[in-house]
Each structure stands twice: as structure tokens, then as C-alpha cells.
C-alpha positions, 0 to 999 in steps of 0.5 A: 279500882275503888268505889269512892263517895264524895260529898261537899260541905257548905255554909249553913247560911242560906244566902251564903250557900246560894252565893257559893253553890256554883263555885262548890259545884265547879270544884266538885266536878273537877274532883270527880273528873280527876278521880274518874280518870284515875279509874275509880268509880265515884258516887256523889252526894245529891246536894252539898251539906248546907243544913242539918237534914242534908248532913244526915240524909246525903251521907246515908245515901252514899254509905248505902251505895257501899263505897270503900271510902268517903271524901268530905270536900271543903271548897269553902267555909262550912259549918263544922257540925255538918261534918260531925253529923255526916261522919256519924252517918258514914261509918267507913274510912273518911277523908277530909279534903280542902281546896287550896284556892285562896279565894275561899276559906276551904282550909278553914272549913276542913280544920274546923271540921277536923278538930270537931271530929278529933274531939269525938274520936272519929278517925279521918285523914286530912288532905289539901290541894287543887281538886285535880292535883295528881298527888291528892288523887293518888293518896285518895286512891291508895286509901280507898284501895286499902279500905276496900281490901280490908272491908273485903276481909270481913265476912270471909271464910278461911278453909283450914285443912288439917291442924298445926303442922310439925309444931309450928306455932306461927302457923296457928292463930286464935279464931276468936281474934280473927273474927273480932279483929278481921271479921273472918270465920275459920272452917275446920276441914279434916284432911281425910275429906281431901283424901277421900274425894281425891280417890273419887273416879269422877275426877280421873278424866280431868286429872289425866287431861291436866297431866297431859297439859302439864307434860305438853307445856312444862320445861320438864316432868321428870318421872323416876318411876318411884317418887314421881310417876304419872299416877302420883302426878294425877293423884296430886291433880285429883287433890286439886280438883277435890279441894276445888269442889270443897271450896265451891261447896263451902264458899271458902274465900281462901285456904290452907293445907296442913300437908305435913306429915300425914299427906306427905308421908302416906298420900302425896305432897300438896305442891301441885295442888297449892301452886295451881290454886294460887295461879290465875289459870289452870288447864281449863283457862283463866280462873280466879286466884284462890289464896292457899297457904302451905302448912295451913299457915293461917297468918301467912294465908291472911297476909296473902289474902290482903296482898292479893286483894290490894294488888289482884296478883297471885302472892308468893309464899316461901320459907326464908331458906338462906342468906348468901352474905357474899352476895347480900341476897336471900334464897326464898325457897319452899316445897309449897306453892310458889304459883307457876305464874311467878316463873315469868309473871305472864298472863299466858300460862304457856310462857310461865310453864316453859320455865317450870320443872316438875321434879320427884319429891325429895327425902323429906316426903316419902309419899312422893309426888311432884315438886313445882320447881322454877326460879321467880322472874326478876322485878321490884317486890313488896315483901312482908307478913302479919306476925304476932308479938305478945298476942298483938298483930303487927305488919312487918314490911319491906321493899325488895327485888327479885334477881335472875342470874346467868345459868351457871350462877343460878345452878350453883345457888340452887344446888346449895339448898334444895334444887328440886324446889322453887326459888326466889332470889331476893335483895331486901331493903333491910340489913340481914341483922335486922331481919334475922333478929326481928322477923316473926316467922319462917314464912314470908310473902311477896307481891310485885311492885311497891305496895307499901302505901296501900299496906300502910293504909291497911294496917292503920285501918285494921289497927295493926302496928306497922314495923317497916324496915329500910336500909336508911 
């Protein structure tokens, strides 16, 4: 959950503030209690802002505590210039919250402060209601979660293994723009580094252990003696171990691997590597998700990292492969990293892996290796992507559901595209004509649940245009 700063703003007249102090404290206590019950960590001001000095010192203390968002709380009439001073001392996202208790003019105080902040161009969100109002608490939580995710992007490093894949312009972003707009640095890493390290015999024992773990728990490992052999699967696993080492050495926060065509034609595909990097576990047990985009898709990785920071879950990466118009469903299918977690979305890797098959790679990839095949488990999903239009970022966003079908129907559907690859059958809350006419990439990303409120807030904090689609 989020880390939220809360300070109360009061009247600058000493005798009025003294008269209101107990009332302010009672409302503050109720607000803090409600936020804490919702799972947030709350940092409160040492005292209400009742003079110019406190209007600077108290907010600075809250800002120094590293909060995700600061709430200016207005239970009573308050001097507006206290809020202006406090806003200058708290550079992060700001919420003005007015008490609607009619015995005191809290709404008046918020409106006066909000107008003053408007005049100086200080962005803020205005809320009003009882301090324990569930809707108010939820909206503060959404903004704080979004603010924490956005702040977490700044100072991050993206590891870009290889360059532009197969002429795919949408996979390449301007590194200057990333630093300016998101605070993210890009570390360029040649794919030879991966190949060289994967050949290191130091990883041989663990790669063998990993192969045996997969063989023991997967639905099947379908060796064919040519495109998929135990040796090729171990090569893919050594690639995972090599990238894991590079991530630790270079302090990478998220990554992308070009793969095509060099690795897929002369070494091995990165499907297994990417799947387990995105998973919250491997054969050693639970581990942090390391968001990794196939085809070194920078904007795809950025979307995934934002969604992951908002939800804590692995994020799906897929091509928009096919639209089944007769069923109004989309086949989201890509040879890259559908994390195995999506097979059942279980905390138990064995439960997920029993739905996962490792098939020999198809003709696209002569170097061979295993593709990580499964059908994503059903449920409500938020889908979207950060895309660019004329050099400016936009967030294209929609809600949908993943669906599962009977065995015969599933087999018929997967056979129509590439059965050896992972599939997610999605019903999107957007007309096909709208989606196909306007979506700005071939890759799409998804995360469980309805994350649209948090993503809307994140887009606003990032200064990114929101393009949200529904059937309405």
C-alpha cells in the first residue's frame, strides 16, 4: 500500500485556532484511522498549520519522510496562504480534502486554498466528505498508489539487450525523452554479452537442475531431437541465469531482449528466459518479478513496469494476433514471455506449470529451443499500452476479460494461429473497428483486475494523454 502524508490547515487567528484545535484533532484522528485500516502507512504533521512558520516547517518534515502523496486536510476555515506556502514545501502530488461537517466551514477553506493554488498553477486534486467516507479513502488510495508507481520510475535503469528488432519502430523510444519525461536511464547491452555468459560452465549445474524441475512439473516437455533437446533447453536456462547475473551487476530495474533475428537464428530463442524473468518464482522458490519485454520493446517494457508497480503482479506481453469476429474475441498470442504464472495465476508454481507445455520452436526460429505454451486463466483484466503519436506519449486503455473454453473449442482456436505458442483469449470492452483503427502498436499488455483508476491517475501525474475505450 501507499505512504500518505496528512496535515491539517487551520485558522491563523490564535484564539480561533485554540477554539478549533480539539475539533481539528478529532477529524484528523478519524481520517488517519480510516487510511490505516485501508492498509496505508500514514505520516502526520506535528501540528496544524496555524501560522506562516508552521506552514513551511511541517510540510517539509512530511516531504522528507518520502510520502507518495500529501493530503491537506480542511476541517475548518483556514487561511489560504498557509496552503500556498505548504504546497511550495511539498513538491509531490497533492490532495485537498474538505470535511463536510456543516458545523464548521471546511469546504470554504478548501475552495479558498484551491483557488489560490490554481492562480499559481499548482496542480492538485480536490475531495470532500466525512473523514471515514469509504469512497474518499479509496480515491486517496488510488492517487497515492499511482503516485508511488510513477515516482518509482524515476531513477530506474532499463537494460536494453540488442537494438531494434526486425525494423519495429514501435519497439524503440528516444532515450532523451525517457530521461526527461520519466527519469529513466537506458543501459545498452550487446546480445553477445548474453551469449558469452550463457556458455560459461559455471551455470551448467543449475541449468540441469532447472531442466529437471521443469520436466518434473510441466504438463509436458516435448523433445523432438532437433528443435528441442535437453541441451537446447539448458542453453535457454543458462541464458536466464546469465541475464540474472547481468541484472544484479548493473542494477537493472527492468529489461528487454531483442532476440530476433540473431539469437533466434544462431543461438536459441529467449522464450524460456523471458517467461521466468517475468514470473514471481523459479526453481529456487519465490523471487521478485523482473519485467522483461521480448523484442526489446521499450514502450512495452515501460507499460509493463508501470502496471507491475501499480499491481504487484506479473504483466502479460502479447501480440494482437487475431480477431475471431464470429465470437468477438481476440487471440493475444506471442512466442515471447507469457509468464507461466498466467496459466493459473497461482502462488504455487506447480499449479501453474501443470498447465504449461514446452514445445519445439516453429519454423520462424531455426536455432530452436522451447516455446512456453499455455492458455491464460480466465478473469477480469486491464489491458493497454503506452504508445506515441507524433512524438507524444498517450496511454491507450481498456477493460476486458480472459476466457477459457472446453477442450475441443480451445484446440480449434489455437490451431488457427500457432498452437505451440501461449494464448490469451480476450473479450475487450472496445469495438474491433475502434481498436484496429487506433491502437498504436502490435504488442499489448494486461494485468489482472480493474486497474483503470490507478492508470488514469498515473497518466495525469505523468502528463500523458489518456485514450480510454469502452463500448458505450
